[in-house]
N, C-alpha and C positions, 0 to 999 in steps of 0.2 A: 377504323375505330376512331371515334371522336376523342379529343383530348380529355384526359381523365383528371378531374380537379383534385383527386387525392394526391397527385404527385406534382402539382404545380408549385410546390415549395419544398425546401429541404426539410422534410418532416423529421422531427426528432422528439423523443420523449423527454420533456424538461425535467422529469423526476427520475431519470435513469440512475442517478447516483444514490437514490434513497435505499436501494437494496443492500447497500454496504453498511447498514446500521446493524452491528454485530456484537457478539460477545467474543472479544479477541483474546486468544491465548497463544502462548508460545508453542509452535509446532515443530521446531527444529530439534536436532539432537537425536542420538540413537535410542532405540527402544530398550528399556531395562527389563521389562516383563511383558510379553505379548498379551497376557490375559488382563493386565491392569493399566498398561501404558502403550496400547496399540497405536501404530501409525503406518498408514499405507505409503507414506513418503520415505520411510526407512529403506535404503537401497537393498537391504536383504530381502524385503518383501517383493520388490520388483524383480530381483535376480532369480529367486526361487521361493515362491510363497507356499508351495505345497507341503513341505515338512512342517511349517508353522501352522497351516490349516489343520493338518493331521493331529498335531499336539493339542491345539485348542479344542478340537472336537471331543477329545478324550477327557480333558481336565477342566475346560471352561468353554462350553459351546457358545456362550454369548459373551464375548470379550468386551471390555470397556476401556475408555481412555478419557482423561480430562483435557486432552489436546482438542483443538478446534472448538473449544467451548463446550465439550462433552459429546462423545460419540460412542456408538455400540456397533459391534460386528458379529452377527450370528454366523455360525459355520456349518450348521446342519441344514440339509435340503428342506426338511420339514419346516424349520423356523423361517428360512429365507422365503419359502413359498407362502407361508402364512402371512408374512408382512407384505409381500408383493400383491397379494389379493385383498388386503385389508385397507380399503380407502377411507374407512370411517375414522380410524385412529392414526393413520400415517398419511402425510401430505407429500406430494411429488413436486412441490413448487420449485425445487432446485435439485439438480442431479449431481452436483460437484461438491463433495465434502471439502471444506476449507474454512478459512477464517472469515468468509463472507457469507452472511445469511440474508436471503431476500425477506422482506417484511411479509407478515401474514396476509395483508390485504392484496398481495400479488396473486394469491389463489382466488379463483380456481384456474386462472389462465396460466400463471407461472412465467418463467423466463423464456423458455423455448417451447411454445405449444406445438404439438400436443403432448410431448414427452414429459413436460413439467406441469401438465394440466391435471386438475382434480375434477371428479364429477361435480356438477352435471356438464360443465363446459367441455370436458375431455371427449365425450362421445362424438359430438358434432365436429369438433376440430380434427379428430383422427379420421372420421369418415370422409372428410374433404380430400384427404391425401390418398385414400385407398385406390381410386382408379388409376393413379400413376404408378402403382406398384403391383398390379396384378401380374400373373404369369404371362398373359398376352402382351401387356405393355413392356415387360422386361425383355421378352423375346425379341422385340424390335431393336433393342440395344446390343444384343449378342454379336451380330456380325461385326459391328464397329469395335466392340471390345476385343474380339478375337484378332482382328486386323491390327489393332494397336499393340497387343501382346507380341505378335510376330514382329512388328516394327521395332519394338524395344529390344528384342533378342537379336534382330538384324544388327542393331547398334553395338552388340557385344563382339562382333566379328574381329578375330585377331587377338582377343584378350584371353588371358588365363584366369583372371580373378575379377569378379564383379561383386558389388555390394547389392545383394538381392533385396535388401530392405529398401534402401533409398532409390535404387535404379530400376526396380521392378515392382515390388509389392506396393510401394507408396504411389507410384505413377498410375497404376491401373485404376484405382478408385477415383483419383483426381480427374482422370480423363472421363470416366463414366458419369460422374456427377456433373461435370462441365457439359457433357452432351445432353444429359437429362434436363438441365436448366436452360440450355440453349445459349451458353456463353460463347460469343464469337471467338474464332481462333486467334484473332489479333489481340484479344484480352486475356488469353490463357496464361501467358507468362506472369502477368500481374496477379491473376487469379491464384496461381500456385504460390506466389510469394506471400500474399495476404493470408492464405490458409495456413501456411507454415508459421506465420507470426502469431495468429490467434490460437494455434495448437501448441505453441511453445509452453512447456510446463512451468518454466520459471516466470512467465508472464502472469500466470494465475496467482502468484504469491504477492504481486504488487497491484494494489488497487488502481493506481494511476496508469501503470503499464497496460493492465488488462482493458481498462476503459479506452485508452488510446488506440489499441489495436482493433477493438471492436468498432470504434468510431471510423477508422480507416476502411474497414470492411463495409460498414454501413454506407459510406459515401459511394464506394464501388458498386454495391448492390442497388442502391437507389438509382444510379446512372444506368445500370443494366435494365432496371424496371422501366424507367422513362423511355429508353430505346425500344423496349417491347411494346409500350403504349403506342408509339409512333408506327412501329413495324411488327405487328403481331405475327406469330409463327406457331408451329406445332411443337410446343415444349412446355415444361412445367411452369415457367414464369408466366407465360400467356394464360395457361390454365388457371393459375392462382389469381390473376387479374380479373378473370371473368366469373369465378365461382362465388357463390353466396353462402353465408352462414347466418342462420336465423333471419333470413330475408334481406340481408345487407351484404354488399361486397366487403371484402376484407380491407382493413385499414393498413397503411404502409408498414407500421411496426409489426403487425401480425405476419404479413408476407415475409418480411425480412427475418423475423424470428424463426419462421419455418425453414427458410433457406439456411440460416445459421445452424439449425438443428441437423440439416442434411450434411453439413460439413463435419459436425461433431460425431453424429451417429452413422453417417454413410461413408466417411472417408477413413477416419482413424481406426474404427473397429475392423473394417474389411482389410485395411492395410496390415493390421497386426495378425489377422487370421491367415492371410496369404503368407506372410513372413514366418509365422510359427510353423505352418505346414511345411514350407521349404526347409526350415531349420530341422524339423524332425526327419524329413526324408534324407537330408544331407548327412545326418548322424546315425541313421538306421538303414544301411544299404540293403538289408533283406526286405524291408518294406518298399524301398524305392524300386528294387529289381522286380518285385512282385507286381507293382502297379504298372511298370513299363510292359511287363509280359501280359498282364490282365487289365487292360484299360477300363473294362466294364466294371471293375471293382471300385473305381474312383469315387462314385457317388456315396458308397458305403464308407469308404475310408475318410472321405471329406467330413461326414457327420461325426466320425470318431475324433478327427482333428479338432472340430468345433467343440466337442465335449471336453477333451483332454486339455486343450489350450484355449478354452473360452476366454476371450479378452476382457469382457465387460464387467465392471463393478459399478452399479448405480447407487443412488442414495434416496432416502426418504427423510422427512422431518417429523418428529413426534408432535402430534397436535396438542395434547394435554398431558399433564402429569398422570402417570398410571403405573400399576404393578403388572408387568407382562412376563409370563413364563419364568417367574422367579427373580426378576430384576426390577428395580425401580427406575423407570424412565421419566425424564423431565420434559416439559414442553420445550420444543425447539432443539432437543437433542438430535444429533444426526444418527441415522442408521445406515450403515453400508450394507448393500445387498451384493455379496460376492457370489455371482453365478459360477465363477471358477471353483469356489469351495463347494457349492451345491453339486457340481458335476463330478467332484471327487469323493463324495460321501459314500462310503462302503455300504451304508444301509439302503442306498438307492441303486447302486450299480455294482455288479459282480466284478471283482478284479479292478476296482475303481482306479487304482494307481498305475495300471498298465494301459498302454496304447495298443488296441487290437483293431487293425484296419478292416477286419471282416466282422466286427461286432454287429449283431442284429438287434432289432427292437430298441434302438438307441434314442430314448426319449429324454434328451439332454435339455438343459436350460440355457444354452449359449445365447439364445435370442431373448432371454428374459422370461418372466412369468406374469400372469395377471393382465390387467387392462393395458399395460404398457409393453406387452410383448412386441418385439420389433416388427413394425409394419413393412419394413424393407427387407424382410428375410428372403424373399424370392430374388431380389436384386443382389443381395450379398452372396447367396448361394451361386447365382450365375457367374458373378465375378470370380469367386473362389474356384469354381469348377473350370471355367475357361482359362484362368491364369495357370492353374496346375496342368490342365490338358496340354496347353501350348508349351509350357516349360518342359514337361516330360517328353513330349514329342520332339522338341528341338534340342534339348539338353538332357538326354537320358542318363548320363553319368555325371555326377557332381558330388562334391563333398565339402565339409568345412575346411577352410584354409587353416584356421587355428581356432579351436573352441574358445580360447581365452580372449580372442578379439571380438567375440559376439557381445553386443551391448543391448541389454533389455531395458525397456522403459515403459511408462504409461501409468497414469493414475486411474482414469476412467476406462482405458483400454490398454491392457498389457500386451507387449509383444516385442520382437527384436527391432531396435532402431538402427543397428549396424550389423550386417550379416554377410561378411566376406566369404564367398564360395569359390572353390576351384571348379572350373567348368570345362577344362580340357587337360 
């Protein structure tokens, strides 16, 4: 491949800081009333949001807060689905509710295309990535994923307690995404450190910290891209270098934005799904024993874990002032789309608050709804299935060391951050 002029300089968006033009409001402090002072940053929401969701569905199905400059959270499946499918009145140009709003002119591309893209740009940008996430493409990654899971468990030899969140659930998606992108093994340690830094939730609260961490990752990814220009190979980076959108090759910012999207949507979410599933099995020995005895039930059980412990809450921004289903929304109000709440709506699922590992016809919304439904769902399912298969095969008996030591976290993706398990 000839040298690519797109990457002959340290390409950066000189206007990167402009999306921090916001309506800043105080977001700290405990919630006083979830219906009128909602905050997904309150530790009670992270630790156990389901009673809060149940209460809001009954007395205030579309809650509101003045925090974050104004935000809404619908809790009914019907309302969440309606917003997810409505691209005329709700923009996807940012997925992270906080004190930072990207400007309107960032649409239709958004911060991290295609998940932050609006029509008409969205369709083409999403279509570019589809070939990398087909069942056939994902199947090629399964042997390496399985071997890596076994290697992780080999490392537990002689130990009685492991942190299944940090030492297993988190490591699997990092490895898979690294393989998908073609990150060399010599760079994997730095790769993991950079991902940990950009996914630190406290960094999201500081404009300077957030930009600094993104800048470090940008430099790393640009170096990886330049190396791929010199030495192309069969991986996603090389694919993105050669693909065209609207008759033109992708510019550096677009490629790096899509890679950053993979880190946000392809690592944190799957990490939390694996961790939540292991947490459930550690605390429910009857389900664990049944899956060990009936391994063929795992795909069905996996879908139930995805429904019951769906990690992802996305967001939209209201395009114009409007009256919507009984509430008055203002332009640039945030709307949180809590797919975990949709999945616990009793109007949509029988026995919605119970985890039934043999539940059939499970049409959950764990991977989202509408045009932004997760295009990596085949990859996420493979990782979750393989991680659970290998764990149950190698460690059929395990339990929580101490339920009080489990730490839950996550704004966009909720799940265990610390999960100490007894494995012998």
